[in-house]
C-alpha positions as CSV (number, residue, x, y, z in Angstrom):
1,M,162.1,62.8,123.9
2,R,163.4,66.2,125.0
3,K,163.6,67.4,121.4
4,T,160.0,66.3,120.9
5,L,158.9,68.1,124.0
6,K,160.8,71.2,123.0
7,K,159.2,71.0,119.5
8,Y,155.7,70.9,120.8
9,S,156.0,73.0,123.9
10,A,155.6,76.3,121.9
11,I,152.2,75.3,120.6
12,P,150.1,76.4,123.6
13,I,152.0,79.7,123.7
14,I,151.3,80.3,120.0
15,I,147.6,79.5,120.6
16,V,147.3,81.8,123.5
17,F,149.1,84.6,121.6
18,V,146.7,84.2,118.7
19,A,143.7,84.2,121.0
20,L,144.9,87.4,122.7
21,V,145.3,89.1,119.3
22,I,141.7,88.1,118.4
23,I,140.5,89.4,121.8
24,N,142.2,92.7,121.2
25,T,140.9,93.1,117.7
26,L,137.3,92.3,118.4
27,I,136.9,94.0,121.8
28,Y,139.1,97.1,121.2
29,S,137.7,97.7,117.7
30,S,134.2,97.9,119.2
31,D,135.3,101.2,120.9
32,N,137.1,102.5,117.8
33,Q,136.4,102.9,114.1
34,S,138.5,100.0,113.0
35,D,137.6,98.2,109.9
36,A,138.0,95.0,111.8
37,F,134.9,95.6,113.9
38,A,132.7,92.5,114.3
39,D,129.0,93.1,114.9
40,L,128.1,90.3,117.3
41,S,124.8,92.0,118.5
42,M,121.8,89.6,118.6
43,N,119.9,91.4,115.8
44,G,122.7,92.9,113.9
45,Y,122.0,96.4,115.2
46,F,125.4,97.7,113.8
47,T,125.2,95.9,110.4
48,L,123.9,98.0,107.6
49,S,121.1,96.6,105.4
50,P,121.6,96.0,101.7
51,V,119.5,99.1,100.8
52,T,121.7,101.3,102.9
53,K,124.9,99.8,101.6
54,E,123.7,100.4,98.0
55,L,122.9,104.0,98.8
56,V,126.3,104.9,100.5
57,S,128.3,102.9,98.0
58,S,126.9,105.1,95.2
59,M,127.7,108.4,97.0
60,D,130.0,110.8,95.2
61,T,129.5,113.8,97.5
62,D,130.4,114.3,101.1
63,V,127.9,113.9,103.9
64,Y,128.7,114.7,107.6
65,I,127.1,113.2,110.6
66,Y,127.6,115.0,113.9
67,A,126.6,113.4,117.3
68,T,126.7,115.2,120.6
69,E,129.0,113.5,123.1
70,N,127.5,110.3,124.5
71,R,126.6,110.4,128.1
72,T,124.4,107.3,128.5
73,D,125.3,103.7,128.0
74,S,122.1,102.8,126.2
75,N,122.7,105.5,123.5
76,S,126.1,104.1,122.8
77,M,124.2,101.9,120.3
78,V,123.7,105.1,118.2
79,L,127.5,105.7,118.1
80,Y,128.3,102.1,117.1
81,L,125.7,102.4,114.3
82,L,127.2,105.7,113.1
83,R,130.6,104.2,113.0
84,A,129.2,101.5,110.8
85,Y,128.2,104.2,108.3
86,A,131.6,105.8,108.5
87,R,133.3,102.4,107.7
88,A,131.0,101.8,104.8
89,C,131.8,104.9,102.7
90,D,134.8,107.3,102.4
91,H,132.3,110.1,101.7
92,L,130.7,109.7,105.1
93,T,132.3,111.5,108.0
94,V,131.2,110.9,111.6
95,E,132.2,113.3,114.4
96,T,131.3,113.6,118.0
97,I,131.0,117.2,119.3
98,D,131.2,118.5,122.8
99,P,128.2,120.8,123.5
100,K,130.4,123.0,125.8
101,T,133.0,123.8,123.2
102,N,130.8,123.7,120.1
103,S,127.8,125.8,121.1
104,G,128.0,127.7,117.8
105,L,127.7,124.5,115.7
106,L,124.8,123.4,117.8
107,A,123.1,126.7,117.2
108,Q,123.7,126.4,113.5
109,F,121.9,123.1,113.5
110,G,119.1,124.4,115.6
111,I,119.7,121.9,118.4
112,P,117.5,123.2,121.2
113,S,119.4,121.8,124.3
114,A,122.7,120.5,125.2
115,D,121.1,118.3,127.9
116,M,119.9,115.8,125.3
117,E,121.9,113.8,122.8
118,Y,121.3,114.8,119.1
119,I,122.4,113.7,115.7
120,A,122.8,116.1,112.7
121,V,123.2,114.8,109.2
122,T,124.3,117.5,106.8
123,N,126.2,118.3,103.6
124,K,129.5,120.1,103.4
125,S,128.0,123.6,103.2
126,K,125.5,122.7,105.9
127,T,122.6,124.0,103.7
128,R,120.6,120.8,103.8
129,T,120.4,119.3,107.3
130,K,118.3,116.8,109.3
131,V,118.4,116.9,113.1
132,F,116.9,114.4,115.5
133,S,117.4,113.3,119.1
134,A,119.2,110.0,119.9
135,D,116.0,109.0,121.8
136,S,114.0,109.2,118.7
137,L,115.9,106.3,117.2
138,F,114.2,103.9,119.6
139,V,110.7,102.6,119.7
140,T,109.2,102.7,123.2
141,D,106.1,101.0,124.7
142,D,103.4,102.7,126.8
143,N,105.7,102.4,129.9
144,G,108.6,104.1,128.2
145,N,110.6,100.9,127.8
146,R,112.6,100.7,124.6
147,T,111.4,97.8,122.5
148,A,113.1,98.3,119.1
149,F,115.9,100.2,117.3
150,K,115.0,102.2,114.2
151,G,118.3,104.0,114.0
152,E,119.3,102.8,110.5
153,Q,115.8,103.7,109.1
154,I,116.0,107.3,110.3
155,I,119.7,107.9,109.5
156,T,119.5,106.4,106.0
157,G,116.4,108.5,105.3
158,A,118.3,111.6,106.5
159,I,121.3,110.8,104.3
160,Q,119.0,110.3,101.3
161,Y,117.4,113.7,102.0
162,V,120.8,115.4,102.3
163,L,121.8,113.9,98.9
164,S,118.6,114.5,97.0
165,G,116.7,117.3,98.8
166,V,113.5,115.4,98.2
167,E,110.9,115.0,100.9
168,Q,107.4,113.5,100.7
169,H,104.8,115.2,102.8
170,V,101.6,114.1,104.4
171,V,99.6,117.2,104.9
172,L,96.8,117.3,107.5
173,L,94.1,119.9,106.6
174,S,92.8,122.0,109.5
175,G,90.4,124.7,110.0
176,H,87.1,122.8,109.5
177,G,86.8,121.0,112.8
178,E,88.9,118.1,111.6
179,T,90.2,115.4,114.0
180,S,93.2,116.9,115.8
181,A,96.7,115.9,114.9
182,S,97.3,114.9,118.6
183,S,94.5,112.2,118.2
184,I,96.4,110.4,115.5
185,S,99.9,110.9,116.9
186,L,100.8,107.2,116.8
187,F,99.8,107.0,113.1
188,S,101.8,110.1,112.4
189,D,104.8,108.6,114.1
190,S,104.5,105.5,111.9
191,L,104.4,107.7,108.8
192,E,107.5,109.5,109.9
193,D,109.2,106.2,110.6
194,M,108.6,105.4,106.9
195,G,110.3,108.6,105.8
196,Y,107.3,110.9,105.3
197,V,107.1,114.4,106.8
198,V,103.8,115.0,108.5
199,D,102.6,118.6,108.4
200,T,99.4,120.4,109.4
201,Q,98.2,123.2,107.1
202,S,95.3,125.6,107.8
203,A,92.6,126.4,105.4
204,N,94.1,129.8,104.6
205,N,97.6,128.5,104.1
206,L,97.2,125.5,101.9
207,S,100.3,124.8,99.7
208,L,100.6,121.4,98.1
209,D,103.1,119.9,95.6
210,S,101.3,117.3,93.4
211,S,104.6,115.4,92.8
212,S,105.4,114.8,96.5
213,D,102.5,115.6,98.8
214,M,99.4,113.8,100.0
215,L,96.4,115.7,101.5
216,F,94.6,114.2,104.5
217,I,91.1,115.5,105.3
218,I,90.1,113.7,108.5
219,S,86.5,113.9,109.8
220,P,85.7,117.6,109.1
221,R,82.7,119.1,110.8
222,N,82.4,122.0,108.4
223,D,82.7,122.2,104.6
224,I,85.7,123.5,102.8
225,S,85.3,126.8,101.0
226,E,84.8,127.2,97.3
227,T,88.3,128.6,97.0
228,E,89.8,125.6,98.8
229,A,87.8,123.3,96.7
230,E,89.1,124.8,93.5
231,Y,92.7,124.6,94.8
232,I,92.3,121.0,95.8
233,K,90.8,120.2,92.3
234,S,93.8,121.8,90.7
235,F,96.1,119.8,92.9
236,L,94.4,116.6,91.9
237,S,94.2,117.4,88.2
238,A,98.0,117.8,88.3
239,G,98.3,114.2,89.7
240,G,97.9,114.9,93.4
241,R,96.8,112.4,96.0
242,M,94.2,112.7,98.8
243,I,92.6,110.6,101.5
244,V,89.3,111.7,102.9
245,F,87.9,110.2,106.2
246,R,84.2,111.2,106.1
247,D,82.8,110.4,109.6
248,N,79.1,111.0,108.9
249,T,77.0,109.7,111.7
250,E,77.1,108.9,115.4
251,I,74.9,107.2,118.0
252,G,73.3,109.8,120.4
253,I,73.0,109.4,124.1
254,D,69.4,108.3,123.6
255,G,70.6,105.5,121.2
256,G,69.3,107.3,118.1
257,L,71.4,108.1,115.0
258,S,72.4,111.7,114.2
259,T,74.7,113.3,111.7
260,I,77.9,114.9,112.9
261,S,78.4,117.1,109.8
262,G,76.3,118.9,107.2
263,D,76.0,118.2,103.5
264,M,79.3,119.8,102.7
265,P,78.6,120.5,99.0
266,N,82.1,121.6,98.2
267,L,83.8,118.5,99.5
268,T,81.0,116.4,98.2
269,S,81.5,117.8,94.7
270,I,85.2,116.7,94.7
271,L,84.3,113.2,95.7
272,S,81.4,113.0,93.3
273,S,83.8,113.8,90.4
274,Y,85.4,110.4,91.2
275,G,82.0,108.7,91.5
276,L,82.1,108.5,95.3
277,S,79.6,109.6,98.0
278,V,78.9,108.7,101.6
279,N,75.4,107.7,102.6
280,R,73.6,109.0,105.6
281,D,73.4,105.8,107.5
282,I,75.3,103.6,109.9
283,V,76.4,100.0,109.2
284,V,75.4,97.5,111.9
285,A,76.7,93.9,112.4
286,N,73.8,91.5,112.6
287,D,75.7,89.4,115.1
288,S,78.4,91.1,117.1
289,S,78.5,88.5,119.9
290,G,81.6,86.8,118.5
291,S,83.6,90.1,118.7
292,S,82.4,91.2,122.1
293,L,82.0,94.6,120.6
294,R,79.0,96.9,120.1
295,A,77.0,96.3,117.0
296,T,78.4,99.4,115.2
297,R,82.0,98.6,116.0
298,L,82.9,96.2,113.2
299,V,85.6,93.5,113.1
300,I,86.4,92.8,109.4
301,G,88.7,90.0,108.3
302,A,89.4,88.4,111.7
303,D,89.3,89.2,115.4
304,A,91.2,92.1,116.8
305,T,94.1,89.9,118.0
306,D,94.5,88.2,114.7
307,G,95.3,91.0,112.3
308,G,91.7,91.9,111.7
309,I,90.5,95.4,111.0
310,V,88.4,97.1,113.7
311,I,86.5,100.2,112.6
312,G,83.5,101.9,114.3
313,E,80.5,104.0,113.3
314,C,80.8,103.5,109.6
315,S,78.5,104.7,106.9
316,S,78.1,102.9,103.6
317,I,79.8,104.4,100.5
318,S,78.1,104.6,97.1
319,V,80.4,103.9,94.2
320,K,79.1,105.1,90.8
321,E,81.0,103.7,87.8
322,S,82.2,106.4,85.5
323,S,84.3,106.4,82.3
324,G,87.9,107.1,82.8
325,I,87.8,106.4,86.5
326,K,89.3,103.3,88.1
327,Q,87.7,102.3,91.3
328,T,89.1,99.7,93.8
329,T,87.4,98.6,97.0
330,L,89.8,98.9,99.9
331,L,87.5,97.8,102.8
332,S,84.1,96.2,102.7
333,T,81.8,94.1,104.9
334,G,80.3,90.7,104.3
335,D,76.6,89.8,103.9
336,S,75.8,89.8,107.7
337,Y,75.4,93.5,108.0
338,H,72.6,96.0,107.6
339,A,72.5,99.8,107.4
340,K,70.2,102.0,109.5
341,P,69.3,105.4,108.0
342,V,69.9,108.6,110.0
343,G,66.9,109.2,112.3
344,S,66.3,105.6,113.1
345,E,65.4,105.0,116.8
346,T,66.9,101.5,116.9
347,L,69.8,99.6,115.5
348,I,67.8,96.4,115.1
349,Y,67.2,95.3,111.5
350,T,63.7,96.2,110.2
351,K,62.1,95.6,106.9
352,G,63.4,98.0,104.3
353,D,66.9,98.4,105.7
354,A,69.7,97.9,103.2
355,V,71.7,94.7,103.7
356,G,75.4,94.0,103.0
357,P,77.9,93.8,101.7
358,F,78.8,97.4,102.1
359,V,81.8,99.4,100.8
360,L,83.6,101.2,103.7
361,G,86.7,102.3,101.9
362,V,87.5,102.8,98.2
363,L,90.2,104.1,96.0
364,A,89.4,106.1,92.8
365,E,92.1,107.0,90.2
366,A,91.7,109.3,87.2
367,N,94.3,111.1,85.0
368,G,97.2,110.3,87.4
369,S,95.4,111.5,90.5
370,K,94.3,109.2,93.4
371,V,91.6,109.7,95.9
372,A,90.9,107.3,98.8
373,L,87.7,107.6,100.8
374,F,86.8,106.0,104.1
375,S,83.5,106.4,105.9
376,S,85.2,106.4,109.4
377,S,88.5,107.6,110.8
378,S,88.3,105.5,114.0
379,F,90.9,102.9,112.8
380,I,93.7,105.5,112.6
381,D,93.1,107.2,116.0
382,D,95.5,106.5,118.9
383,N,93.0,104.1,120.5
384,D,92.9,101.7,117.6
385,I,95.9,102.2,115.4
386,S,97.9,99.6,117.5
387,I,95.6,96.9,116.2
388,V,97.7,95.0,113.6
389,G,95.1,95.0,110.9
390,N,94.3,98.7,111.3
391,K,97.9,99.8,111.1
392,S,98.6,97.6,108.1
393,L,95.6,98.9,106.2
394,A,96.4,102.6,107.0
395,L,100.1,102.4,106.1
396,N,99.5,100.2,103.0
397,V,97.0,102.7,101.6
398,V,99.4,105.6,102.2
399,S,102.2,103.7,100.6
400,S,100.1,102.8,97.5
401,L,99.0,106.4,97.0
402,L,102.3,108.1,97.7
403,K,104.9,105.9,96.1
404,K,108.2,105.6,97.9
405,D,110.1,103.9,95.1
406,D,113.0,106.3,95.7
407,V,112.7,106.4,99.5
408,L,114.7,103.8,101.5
409,T,113.1,102.3,104.6
410,P,115.5,99.8,106.3
411,A,113.7,97.5,108.8
412,I,113.2,98.3,112.4
413,K,115.1,95.9,114.6
414,P,113.6,94.6,117.9
415,L,115.6,94.9,121.1
416,T,116.3,91.6,122.8
417,V,118.8,92.7,125.5
418,T,117.5,94.9,128.3
419,N,118.2,95.4,132.0
420,G,120.3,98.5,131.4
421,I,123.2,96.8,129.6
422,S,124.0,97.8,126.0
423,V,124.1,95.1,123.4
424,N,127.7,95.8,122.5
425,S,128.7,95.6,126.2
426,F,127.0,92.3,126.4
427,T,129.0,90.9,123.5
428,R,132.2,92.2,124.9
429,Y,131.5,90.4,128.2
430,M,130.7,87.2,126.3
431,L,134.0,87.5,124.3
432,L,135.9,88.1,127.5
433,F,134.4,85.0,129.1
434,L,135.0,82.9,125.9
435,F,138.7,83.9,125.4
436,V,139.7,84.6,129.0
437,V,138.0,81.7,130.8
438,V,136.9,79.0,128.3
439,L,139.7,79.1,125.8
440,P,142.6,79.1,128.3
441,T,140.9,76.3,130.2
442,V,140.7,74.2,127.0
443,I,144.3,75.0,126.2
444,L,145.4,74.0,129.7
445,V,143.6,70.7,129.5
446,L,144.9,69.9,126.1
447,G,148.4,70.9,127.2
448,I,148.2,68.5,130.2
449,I,147.0,65.7,127.9
450,M,149.8,66.3,125.4
451,W,152.4,66.6,128.1
452,S,151.3,63.3,129.7
453,R,151.4,61.5,126.3
454,L,154.8,62.9,125.5
455,V,156.2,61.9,128.8
456,K,154.9,58.4,128.4
457,S,156.4,58.2,125.0
């Protein structure tokens, strides 16, 4: 019996030894760049998506990622993700830099302050660089709470830019009383999350690349000049893309309708060449009681909480078929709508008013160019872009016009662990509990059972 006891007495020791090795491998490697790192975060924050893996696996040039030293526990997520990039490709080098001893390098990257944490993605010669703050890799709600992690999306986009040098720009035209960029900041943020660069260009400084740029003209109050019109026509004839939001009418204080812009012959001529024009009227819902909204604030497709599109003060759009032009309706009403001409004193339907359906958004394509026209910009402003249907419509239209076949956009991952503890710290604590408490307890119980059986035998 003693031989039997001696034979099996080493088993618990072996099991404990193996468990400790596993603990050391999983926990220690989470703080180092070991290939044995195990991503046990709830949403795989530190696991690269297939599109990113495909990109880095095909790299044959060196890319360097510099991160200023981590000083907050929550931003440790960024470093764990960067280490995942370093493990995925020999041509990717990740380094942390101390702002106190590397001020020259920070200045070279144009990092504005050492008080914040930044990431710089660059090539070996540092001639092509993307710089962003660690905070920008998180999505926050209105209260400043972090709700999602978009680190991979932004870092992969930066790597792709460093490799290719290609950027796609959304250019907001200014100088004609357009809607301010600050009024659509949330929409602009969403575009940048998708990898676009959002710029504002004034009327006297318009410079567009037809192969990679899209022009936005948002609710101008004044017409573009003849020179600008000719430039835009040349841009479109070379295959350029443009979206025009032509807010045309508004309800006055007295309840009557008035125009908020003039005829704009130069802008109108561009739209007319695609068979498009905006009428001087306002579309009214015959029954808005179901939406609890004013009659001119339209809910199309579903209610606001169910992915519907909410858009206000729309005019109807006339679409004239023309040879060589493909026209596709992007947004339209049903039959239960009517249109009141400018100058009407009431919104109530009267005999002679046009009745639905009405076109509110349309896409026209000709000779490689694409022009989208909407009769209201309300659905992209900061007040309404958070509505699911509005955001989906706006981003889908941009994506369809400005193709991103070569631009990678890994998914944003929602955060599910809060209360000030990082996800990786959470997993380490769980591992410690599992291997230090649960597993030894199980081994002890099994050992007692085995011992008692061996003694009896």
